[in-house]
C-alpha positions as CSV (number, residue, x, y, z in Angstrom):
1,X,174.5,-55.4,-22.3
2,X,172.8,-52.7,-20.4
3,X,171.6,-55.2,-17.7
4,X,175.0,-56.0,-16.5
5,X,175.8,-52.3,-16.6
6,X,172.9,-51.1,-13.9
7,X,173.7,-54.7,-11.9
8,X,177.5,-53.3,-11.7
9,X,176.1,-49.7,-10.7
10,X,173.9,-51.4,-8.1
11,X,176.9,-53.3,-6.7
12,X,179.3,-50.6,-6.5
13,X,176.7,-48.7,-4.4
14,X,175.9,-51.5,-2.0
15,X,179.4,-53.3,-1.5
16,X,180.5,-50.6,1.0
17,X,177.6,-50.6,3.0
18,X,176.5,-54.4,3.0
19,X,177.1,-55.1,6.4
20,X,174.6,-52.4,7.4
21,X,172.1,-53.6,4.7
22,X,172.2,-57.0,6.3
23,X,172.6,-56.3,9.7
24,X,170.8,-52.9,10.6
25,X,167.3,-52.2,11.5
26,X,164.8,-50.8,9.0
27,X,162.8,-47.8,10.0
28,X,160.4,-46.0,7.6
29,X,160.8,-42.2,8.2
30,X,157.8,-39.9,7.8
31,X,158.5,-36.9,5.6
32,X,156.4,-34.0,4.8
33,X,156.9,-34.1,1.0
34,X,153.7,-36.1,-0.7
35,X,154.5,-39.4,-2.6
36,X,158.1,-39.4,-1.1
37,X,159.2,-42.6,0.6
38,X,162.4,-42.5,3.0
39,X,163.6,-45.7,4.8
40,X,166.5,-45.7,7.0
41,X,168.8,-48.5,8.0
42,X,170.3,-47.8,11.2
43,X,173.6,-49.6,12.4
44,X,176.5,-49.0,14.8
45,X,178.7,-48.4,11.9
46,X,176.5,-45.5,10.1
47,X,173.0,-45.3,8.6
48,X,171.9,-46.1,5.0
49,X,169.1,-43.7,3.7
50,X,166.9,-44.8,0.7
51,X,164.6,-41.8,-0.5
52,X,162.5,-42.0,-3.3
53,X,159.6,-40.3,-5.3
54,X,158.2,-41.1,-8.4
55,X,156.5,-38.5,-10.1
56,X,157.7,-36.5,-13.0
57,X,158.1,-33.4,-11.0
58,X,161.1,-32.0,-9.5
59,X,160.9,-32.4,-5.8
60,X,163.0,-31.4,-2.4
61,X,162.6,-33.9,0.4
62,X,163.7,-33.0,4.1
63,X,164.7,-35.8,6.1
64,X,164.5,-34.9,9.7
65,X,166.5,-36.4,12.5
66,X,168.7,-38.5,10.7
67,X,171.8,-38.7,13.5
68,X,172.2,-37.8,17.2
69,X,175.8,-36.4,16.3
70,X,177.9,-34.6,14.0
71,X,178.1,-36.8,10.4
72,X,178.7,-36.6,6.9
73,X,176.1,-37.6,4.1
74,X,177.9,-39.6,1.3
75,X,175.8,-40.3,-1.9
76,X,176.4,-44.2,-2.4
77,X,176.3,-43.7,-6.6
78,X,179.1,-41.2,-6.5
79,X,180.9,-41.4,-3.3
80,X,181.0,-38.0,-2.9
81,X,180.1,-36.0,0.5
82,X,176.9,-34.1,-0.4
83,X,176.1,-32.8,3.2
84,X,177.6,-32.2,6.7
85,X,175.3,-32.6,9.5
86,X,176.6,-30.2,12.2
87,X,174.1,-29.4,14.4
88,X,170.7,-30.4,15.8
89,X,168.1,-31.2,14.6
90,X,170.7,-33.0,11.9
91,X,167.9,-32.5,8.9
92,X,169.2,-33.5,5.5
93,X,167.6,-31.8,2.2
94,X,167.9,-33.4,-1.4
95,X,166.2,-32.8,-4.5
96,X,164.9,-35.6,-6.8
97,X,164.9,-34.8,-10.6
98,X,166.2,-37.0,-12.8
99,X,167.5,-39.8,-10.4
100,X,163.9,-40.7,-8.6
101,X,165.6,-43.1,-6.4
102,X,168.8,-42.5,-4.4
103,X,171.0,-44.1,-1.8
104,X,173.1,-42.3,0.9
105,X,175.5,-43.3,3.8
106,X,175.5,-41.3,6.8
107,X,178.1,-41.2,9.3
108,X,181.8,-41.4,9.1
109,X,183.1,-41.9,5.5
110,X,186.2,-43.4,6.9
111,X,183.8,-46.4,8.0
112,X,183.0,-47.2,4.6
113,X,184.5,-50.6,3.4
114,X,186.3,-50.3,0.1
115,X,186.4,-46.5,0.6
C-alpha cells in the first residue's frame, strides 16, 4: 500500500547520498526563521541539507554559508537543480509550503551516485 510507496520515495532520495549520510559530519545550522530546523551533513564529496518547519504557514528559510566554493543545490526528491551558489556568502533560500521537510544535496551533481 501507501507505506511501500513512501519507503520507495525515501530510498530514491537517499540512495545517491548514502555514503555522505553514513560518513559525513552532522552540523545543526542556525537560521533566522522561527521554528525552522536545518541540519547539514558535511562530507568531502558534498553536503546534504535537511530543512524542516512544521507549522501550517508558508515560510521561507535562508540557509547561510553552505559551502566555500561554487556549487549547485539539488532537490533529492525531484533530482533537479534548484539553485546555483556562485558567490560568497553562498546562501540558499527555500520555501516550505506543502512539503514541510526537504532534503538537498549541495555540491557537484556529477558526484551523485546513480545520477
